[in-house]
C-alpha positions as CSV (number, residue, x, y, z in Angstrom):
1,M,0.0,0.0,0.0
2,E,1.3,3.4,-0.9
3,A,2.1,5.6,2.1
4,D,0.5,9.0,2.5
5,R,3.4,11.4,3.1
6,P,7.0,10.8,1.8
7,V,9.9,11.8,4.1
8,T,13.6,11.6,3.3
9,V,15.9,11.2,6.3
10,H,19.6,11.8,6.0
11,V,22.0,10.3,8.6
12,D,25.7,11.0,8.6
13,P,28.4,10.3,11.3
14,A,29.9,13.7,10.6
15,F,26.8,15.6,12.0
16,E,27.8,15.2,15.7
17,V,25.9,16.9,18.5
18,A,27.6,15.6,21.6
19,P,28.2,12.4,23.5
20,V,25.1,10.5,24.7
21,R,25.0,11.4,28.4
22,R,24.1,8.4,30.6
23,R,22.6,10.8,33.1
24,T,19.9,11.7,30.5
25,F,18.1,8.6,31.6
26,G,17.4,9.6,35.2
27,S,14.3,9.5,37.3
28,F,12.9,11.0,40.4
29,V,11.7,9.7,43.7
30,E,9.7,12.1,46.0
31,H,7.8,11.5,49.2
32,M,4.6,12.2,47.2
33,G,1.6,9.9,47.1
34,R,2.7,6.3,46.8
35,C,6.0,6.7,45.1
36,V,8.0,5.8,48.2
37,Y,5.6,4.0,50.5
38,T,4.1,0.9,48.7
39,G,6.1,2.0,45.6
40,I,9.8,1.3,46.2
41,Y,9.3,0.6,49.9
42,D,6.8,-2.0,51.1
43,P,8.1,-4.2,53.9
44,D,5.1,-6.5,53.8
45,H,5.4,-7.2,50.1
46,P,6.2,-10.8,49.1
47,T,9.3,-9.6,47.2
48,A,10.6,-7.2,49.8
49,D,14.2,-7.7,51.0
50,Q,15.5,-7.3,54.6
51,H,15.4,-3.5,54.1
52,G,11.7,-3.5,53.1
53,L,12.6,-2.6,49.5
54,R,10.3,-4.2,46.8
55,G,12.2,-6.6,44.6
56,D,9.7,-6.6,41.7
57,V,9.8,-2.8,41.4
58,R,13.6,-2.8,41.6
59,D,13.8,-5.3,38.8
60,L,11.6,-3.1,36.6
61,V,13.8,-0.1,37.4
62,R,16.8,-2.0,36.2
63,E,14.9,-3.0,33.1
64,Q,13.9,0.6,32.5
65,G,17.6,1.5,32.4
66,V,17.4,4.3,35.0
67,T,20.9,5.7,35.7
68,V,20.4,8.5,38.3
69,V,17.6,9.3,40.7
70,R,16.8,12.6,42.3
71,Y,15.6,12.5,45.9
72,P,13.7,13.4,48.2
73,G,11.9,16.1,46.2
74,G,10.3,18.0,44.8
75,N,8.0,20.2,46.9
76,F,8.4,17.8,49.8
77,V,12.1,18.8,50.3
78,S,11.3,22.5,51.1
79,G,9.8,21.4,54.5
80,Y,11.9,18.3,55.1
81,Q,14.3,17.7,58.0
82,W,16.8,15.1,56.8
83,E,17.7,14.1,60.4
84,D,14.2,12.7,60.8
85,G,14.9,10.0,58.3
86,V,18.1,8.4,59.7
87,G,18.8,6.1,62.6
88,P,16.7,3.6,64.3
89,K,13.2,3.6,62.9
90,D,11.5,3.3,66.2
91,Q,13.1,6.6,67.2
92,R,12.1,8.5,64.1
93,P,9.4,11.2,64.4
94,T,6.1,11.1,62.5
95,R,5.4,14.5,61.1
96,L,3.0,16.4,58.9
97,D,4.0,17.0,55.3
98,P,2.3,20.2,54.3
99,A,3.5,20.0,50.7
100,W,1.2,17.1,49.9
101,H,-1.0,17.2,53.0
102,S,0.2,13.8,54.2
103,I,1.4,12.0,57.2
104,E,5.2,11.3,56.9
105,T,6.4,8.4,59.1
106,N,10.0,8.8,58.1
107,A,10.3,5.0,57.9
108,F,12.2,5.7,54.6
109,G,14.9,8.3,54.6
110,L,18.4,8.9,53.4
111,D,19.9,5.7,54.6
112,E,17.2,3.6,53.0
113,F,17.4,5.6,49.8
114,V,21.1,5.1,49.3
115,T,20.7,1.4,50.1
116,W,17.9,1.2,47.5
117,A,20.0,3.2,44.9
118,E,22.9,0.9,45.3
119,S,20.8,-2.2,45.0
120,A,19.1,-0.8,41.9
121,G,22.4,0.3,40.3
122,V,21.5,4.0,40.1
123,E,23.4,7.1,41.1
124,P,21.8,9.1,43.9
125,M,21.2,12.8,43.3
126,L,20.3,14.6,46.5
127,A,18.2,17.8,47.0
128,V,18.8,20.0,50.0
129,N,16.1,22.1,51.8
130,L,16.5,25.8,51.0
131,G,12.9,26.6,51.7
132,T,12.9,26.4,55.5
133,R,16.6,25.8,56.0
134,G,19.9,27.0,54.7
135,P,23.7,26.6,54.4
136,R,24.2,25.2,57.9
137,E,21.7,22.3,57.4
138,A,23.1,21.6,54.0
139,M,26.6,21.4,55.4
140,D,25.4,19.0,58.1
141,L,23.8,16.7,55.6
142,L,26.9,16.7,53.4
143,E,29.0,15.8,56.5
144,Y,26.7,13.0,57.4
145,A,26.6,11.6,53.9
146,N,30.1,12.0,52.6
147,H,32.7,12.5,55.3
148,P,34.6,9.3,56.1
149,G,34.5,9.6,59.9
150,G,35.9,11.3,63.0
151,T,33.2,14.0,63.3
152,R,29.9,14.1,65.0
153,L,27.7,13.6,62.0
154,S,30.0,11.2,60.0
155,D,30.3,9.1,63.2
156,L,26.5,9.2,63.6
157,R,26.2,7.7,60.1
158,R,28.7,5.0,61.1
159,A,26.7,4.3,64.2
160,H,23.7,3.9,62.0
161,G,25.4,1.0,60.3
162,R,27.1,2.6,57.3
163,Q,30.9,2.7,57.8
164,Q,31.8,4.0,54.4
165,P,30.6,7.4,53.2
166,Y,27.8,7.6,50.6
167,G,29.9,9.6,48.2
168,I,27.0,11.5,46.7
169,R,28.4,13.8,44.0
170,M,25.4,15.7,42.6
171,W,23.3,18.0,44.8
172,C,20.2,20.2,44.0
173,L,20.1,23.5,45.9
174,G,16.4,23.5,46.7
175,N,13.4,23.0,44.4
176,E,11.1,25.4,42.4
177,M,11.8,28.3,44.7
178,D,9.9,30.8,42.4
179,G,6.7,28.8,42.9
180,P,4.1,30.4,45.3
181,W,3.1,26.9,46.2
182,Q,6.6,26.2,47.6
183,I,7.3,26.3,51.3
184,G,9.8,29.1,51.8
185,H,9.0,30.7,48.4
186,Q,11.6,33.4,47.6
187,T,12.4,36.1,45.1
188,A,15.2,35.5,42.6
189,D,17.5,37.8,44.6
190,E,16.7,36.1,47.9
191,Y,17.1,32.6,46.5
192,G,20.2,33.5,44.4
193,R,22.0,34.8,47.5
194,R,21.0,31.8,49.6
195,A,22.0,29.3,46.9
196,A,25.3,31.0,46.4
197,E,26.0,31.0,50.1
198,T,25.0,27.3,50.4
199,A,27.2,26.3,47.4
200,R,30.2,28.1,48.8
201,A,29.8,26.4,52.1
202,M,29.4,23.0,50.6
203,R,32.4,23.4,48.4
204,M,34.5,24.3,51.4
205,I,33.8,20.8,52.6
206,D,34.1,19.2,49.1
207,P,35.2,21.3,46.1
208,G,34.4,18.4,43.7
209,L,30.7,18.4,44.2
210,E,28.3,19.0,41.2
211,L,25.7,21.6,42.2
212,V,22.4,22.5,40.6
213,A,20.8,25.9,41.0
214,C,17.0,26.1,40.7
215,G,15.7,27.5,37.5
216,S,12.1,28.7,37.3
217,S,9.3,26.2,37.7
218,G,8.4,26.2,34.0
219,P,8.3,28.2,30.8
220,D,4.8,29.5,31.6
221,M,5.8,31.0,34.9
222,P,5.8,34.9,34.8
223,T,9.3,34.6,36.4
224,F,10.8,32.5,33.6
225,A,14.1,33.7,32.1
226,S,14.3,36.8,34.4
227,W,14.5,34.4,37.3
228,E,17.3,32.3,35.7
229,A,19.2,35.5,34.8
230,K,19.1,36.9,38.3
231,V,19.8,33.6,40.1
232,L,22.8,32.9,37.8
233,E,24.2,36.3,38.4
234,H,24.5,35.3,42.0
235,T,25.6,31.7,41.5
236,Y,27.3,31.3,38.1
237,D,30.7,30.6,39.4
238,Q,29.5,28.4,42.2
239,V,27.2,25.9,40.4
240,D,27.5,23.6,37.5
241,F,23.9,23.3,36.3
242,V,20.6,25.2,36.3
243,S,17.5,23.1,36.6
244,A,14.6,22.9,34.1
245,H,11.1,21.5,34.9
246,L,8.4,20.9,32.3
247,Y,5.2,18.7,32.2
248,H,3.1,17.9,29.2
249,E,-0.6,17.3,29.1
250,E,-3.4,17.3,26.6
251,H,-5.6,20.4,26.8
252,D,-9.3,20.4,25.8
253,G,-8.9,17.5,23.4
254,D,-6.1,19.2,21.4
255,L,-4.3,16.0,20.6
256,A,-2.3,17.6,17.7
257,S,-0.6,20.1,20.1
258,F,-0.1,17.4,22.7
259,L,1.7,15.2,20.2
260,A,4.0,18.2,19.4
261,S,4.9,18.8,23.1
262,S,8.6,18.3,22.4
263,V,8.5,21.4,20.2
264,G,7.8,23.4,23.3
265,M,10.5,21.4,25.1
266,D,13.0,22.4,22.4
267,R,12.1,26.0,22.6
268,F,12.3,26.0,26.4
269,I,15.8,24.5,26.3
270,D,16.9,27.0,23.7
271,D,15.6,29.9,25.9
272,I,17.3,28.6,29.0
273,V,20.6,28.1,27.2
274,A,20.4,31.6,25.7
275,T,19.8,33.0,29.2
276,C,22.8,31.1,30.6
277,D,25.0,32.4,27.8
278,Y,23.8,35.9,28.4
279,V,24.9,35.6,32.1
280,R,28.2,34.1,31.0
281,A,28.9,37.1,28.8
282,K,27.8,39.5,31.4
283,T,29.9,38.0,34.1
284,R,32.9,37.4,31.8
285,S,33.0,33.8,32.8
286,T,34.7,31.1,30.7
287,K,32.5,28.4,32.0
288,R,29.6,27.0,29.9
289,M,26.6,26.3,32.1
290,S,24.8,22.9,31.7
291,V,21.1,22.2,32.1
292,S,19.7,19.6,34.5
293,F,16.2,18.8,33.2
294,D,15.4,17.1,36.5
295,E,11.6,17.1,36.2
296,W,9.8,16.2,33.0
297,N,7.0,13.9,32.0
298,V,3.4,13.7,30.9
299,W,1.3,14.8,33.9
300,Y,-2.4,15.4,33.9
301,M,-2.1,18.3,36.3
302,R,-5.6,19.6,35.6
303,D,-7.0,16.3,36.9
304,F,-4.8,16.6,40.0
305,L,-5.7,20.1,40.7
306,A,-9.4,19.4,40.3
307,T,-9.2,16.5,42.8
308,G,-6.6,18.1,45.1
309,V,-4.9,16.6,48.0
310,P,-6.9,14.7,50.7
311,T,-8.7,16.8,53.2
312,E,-7.8,14.4,56.0
313,W,-4.2,13.8,57.1
314,V,-3.3,10.3,55.9
315,Q,-0.1,8.4,55.1
316,A,0.8,7.9,51.4
317,P,-2.5,8.7,49.8
318,P,-2.8,7.9,46.0
319,L,-1.9,11.1,44.2
320,S,-1.6,11.6,40.4
321,E,-1.7,8.0,39.5
322,D,-2.2,8.6,35.8
323,D,-3.0,5.7,33.5
324,Y,-0.7,6.4,30.6
325,T,-1.9,5.8,27.0
326,V,-0.3,5.1,23.7
327,A,-0.4,8.9,22.9
328,D,1.3,9.6,26.2
329,A,4.1,7.1,25.3
330,V,4.6,8.7,21.9
331,V,5.0,12.1,23.7
332,V,7.5,10.6,26.1
333,G,9.4,9.1,23.2
334,S,9.5,12.5,21.5
335,S,10.7,14.2,24.7
336,L,13.6,11.8,24.9
337,I,14.4,12.7,21.3
338,S,14.5,16.3,22.3
339,L,16.7,15.7,25.3
340,L,19.2,13.7,23.1
341,R,19.1,16.4,20.5
342,H,20.3,18.9,23.1
343,S,22.9,16.7,24.7
344,D,25.5,19.4,24.2
345,R,23.9,21.4,27.0
346,V,21.3,19.1,28.7
347,T,23.6,16.7,30.5
348,V,21.2,15.4,33.2
349,A,17.5,14.7,33.0
350,C,15.1,13.0,35.4
351,Q,11.7,11.7,34.4
352,A,9.2,12.4,37.2
353,Q,8.4,10.2,38.9
354,L,9.5,6.6,39.1
355,V,6.6,4.6,40.6
356,N,2.8,5.2,41.0
357,T,2.8,9.0,41.2
358,I,3.1,10.1,37.5
359,G,5.2,7.0,37.2
360,A,6.4,4.8,34.4
361,I,5.9,1.9,36.8
362,R,2.7,1.1,38.7
363,A,2.6,-1.1,41.8
364,E,-0.2,-2.2,44.1
365,R,0.2,-2.4,47.8
366,G,1.2,-6.1,48.5
367,G,0.3,-6.9,44.9
368,P,1.8,-6.8,41.3
369,A,3.9,-4.2,39.6
370,W,3.7,-3.5,35.9
371,R,5.0,-1.3,33.1
372,Q,3.0,1.7,32.0
373,T,3.0,2.6,28.2
374,I,5.6,5.3,28.8
375,F,8.0,2.8,30.3
376,Y,8.9,1.4,26.9
377,P,10.3,4.4,24.9
378,F,12.4,5.2,28.0
379,A,13.7,1.7,28.4
380,Y,14.6,1.2,24.7
381,T,16.2,4.6,24.4
382,A,18.2,4.1,27.6
383,R,19.4,0.7,26.3
384,Y,20.3,1.5,22.7
385,A,21.2,5.3,22.6
386,R,25.0,5.0,22.9
387,G,28.1,6.7,21.7
388,T,27.4,10.1,20.0
389,V,24.2,11.9,19.2
390,L,23.8,12.7,15.5
391,R,21.8,15.6,14.1
392,V,19.4,14.1,11.5
393,H,18.1,16.1,8.6
394,A,14.6,15.2,7.6
395,D,12.5,16.6,4.7
396,A,9.3,16.1,6.6
397,P,5.8,17.5,5.9
398,V,4.4,19.9,8.5
399,L,1.3,19.7,10.6
400,D,-0.7,22.7,11.9
401,T,-1.2,22.8,15.7
402,P,-3.2,25.4,17.7
403,R,-0.5,25.7,20.4
404,Y,2.8,25.5,18.4
405,G,1.8,26.5,14.9
406,E,3.4,24.4,12.1
407,V,5.5,21.5,13.3
408,P,7.3,18.7,11.5
409,A,5.2,15.5,11.3
410,L,8.4,13.5,12.0
411,D,10.5,13.9,15.1
412,V,13.8,12.0,14.8
413,V,17.3,11.7,16.2
414,A,20.1,9.2,15.8
415,T,23.0,7.9,17.9
416,H,26.2,6.3,16.6
417,D,28.4,4.1,18.8
418,A,31.7,3.9,16.8
419,D,33.3,1.5,19.3
420,A,30.5,-1.0,19.0
421,D,29.9,-0.2,15.3
422,A,26.2,0.4,16.0
423,L,23.6,3.0,14.8
424,A,20.2,3.7,16.3
425,I,17.4,5.9,15.0
426,F,14.5,7.0,17.2
427,A,11.5,8.4,15.4
428,V,8.0,9.6,16.1
429,N,5.1,10.2,13.7
430,R,3.0,13.0,15.1
431,S,0.3,12.7,12.5
432,Q,-3.0,11.4,13.6
433,Q,-4.2,10.1,10.3
434,E,-1.3,9.7,7.8
435,H,1.4,7.2,7.6
436,L,4.9,8.5,6.8
437,A,6.9,6.8,4.1
438,L,10.5,7.0,5.2
439,D,13.4,6.9,2.8
440,V,16.4,6.7,5.1
441,D,19.7,7.6,3.5
442,L,22.4,5.5,5.1
443,R,25.1,5.8,2.4
444,A,27.4,7.3,5.0
445,F,27.2,4.0,6.8
446,P,28.4,1.5,4.1
447,G,27.6,-2.1,4.9
448,Y,25.1,-1.3,7.6
449,Q,21.9,-3.4,7.7
450,L,18.7,-3.2,9.8
451,V,19.0,-5.6,12.7
452,E,15.9,-4.6,14.7
453,R,12.8,-2.5,14.1
454,C,10.7,-1.9,17.2
455,E,7.4,0.0,17.0
456,L,4.9,1.2,19.6
457,H,1.5,1.9,18.0
458,D,-2.1,1.0,18.5
459,E,-5.3,1.7,16.6
460,D,-6.7,3.0,19.9
461,V,-4.4,5.9,21.0
462,R,-6.1,5.9,24.4
463,A,-5.2,2.3,25.2
464,A,-3.4,1.8,28.5
465,N,-1.9,-1.0,30.6
466,T,-3.6,-2.0,33.8
467,S,-3.1,-4.6,36.6
468,A,-5.7,-6.8,34.8
469,R,-4.1,-6.3,31.4
470,P,-0.4,-5.3,32.1
471,D,0.6,-6.1,28.5
472,R,-2.3,-4.5,26.6
473,V,0.2,-2.0,25.1
474,R,3.8,-2.9,24.4
475,P,6.3,-2.5,21.5
476,R,6.3,-5.1,18.7
477,V,9.1,-6.2,16.5
478,V,8.4,-5.4,12.8
479,S,10.2,-7.3,10.0
480,G,10.4,-7.0,6.3
481,A,12.5,-3.8,5.7
482,V,16.0,-4.1,4.3
483,V,18.7,-1.7,3.4
484,D,19.2,-1.6,-0.4
485,Q,22.1,0.3,-1.9
486,G,22.5,2.4,1.3
487,R,18.8,3.3,1.6
488,L,16.0,1.9,3.7
489,A,12.3,2.3,2.9
490,L,9.7,1.8,5.6
491,R,6.3,3.0,6.7
492,L,5.6,4.7,10.1
493,P,1.9,4.4,11.3
494,P,0.2,7.5,12.7
495,V,0.8,8.4,16.4
496,S,3.7,6.0,16.8
497,W,7.2,5.7,18.3
498,T,9.8,3.6,16.4
499,M,13.3,2.5,17.1
500,L,15.6,1.3,14.3
501,R,18.9,-0.4,15.0
502,F,21.6,-1.0,12.4
503,A,25.0,-2.8,12.4
504,P,27.4,-3.7,9.6
505,I,27.0,-7.1,8.0
506,R,30.4,-8.4,7.2
């Protein structure tokens, strides 16, 4: 059958963007809803280990390919006292968490998180409270976590059973401090000064830390860009990253704009980078600031805001447990393409969150865990995006969207692993009706043949996975296409995510 819209895609190893950053495939664990309790931590679960950590969820995290996890928030961190979550559990206080109107038992804290991170094979990324606390408390936390011993707090960690330091390298200086919803909400000047003071103090203890200053809470914030500029004027020489947060959702049935969400992500990143470079020029700095995109995902925030948090104070209430669809998975796949495409400046990214609460993994208390639709593009991209990101030129038709105007129907990026002699292409068809007939020009990769074509598509773009049907939506392997004289012809269905892998046939 003849395809609807022809697209020529040119791939060449000379069009390098940057190395594939392994930290691009990060995630986020916050004390929000059931992400921690009954998510990664459920002592009564049949798969739980001696620390109360769920083995079935941990296996899925490994399969997903998560490399780094940001903890413990999020809004939660701005009212958090880290001391509450260490030491004997029967001596830990139960407190109110005003961020999510929940009861926090502190049964899971820093010690448990690092134990979980090590068992899951992920790098811990820790956020410090700069909402209700400041440099002194951040220094104390750093001493507890990273100093070998011989001081009050490092010896306290040893007394709690951990002789060797945690060695946490990456630290976030607060969270979304321009947001009026944030405990300890501040102006850019107030936060910039506090972040700079905290960074200087932490570097006096360990100059090799990697520190992240808070950017604004999103591109639609009235503070956006001016916040970044003012904060970086205070912190530019003290930090290594500025954070970016962005959530996608479909508004009022506008599926066309939703499928083009990564266009907004591209523009957001470009604006942040431009602001960083403005401050670099203004301060005469030689350092090039990186972006830590440490919160991103599809999040149906309107549904959350309409429901709100519980009126009663309860422990681990279900919050924002979105059932992700095929369309959501396509948007997540496209977002990963955007992050890869900006690997020269976006060197860390964390999909928010990991389990249950806006999570790629769902888990029932005491019951099964399963993969949501958005799990798959992440897992395949994390597994096969290796080596160097390549800029791909595509002569694609355009689609008209109410939110973003004209956008390309095809979103595409490639990675080339010269050491392994492997090429991967990740592509999304944003069109809702038309197939795309791809003509992939691979003449710059002589001898390469298609070794795998994996496609996520369903006639029902609203289909989702559930505990009853955990495999309702999953990628399928498609056969039949071959490279002929350096070109590959294949057809991408509407609203689909596709991965193509190539290797030389000797």
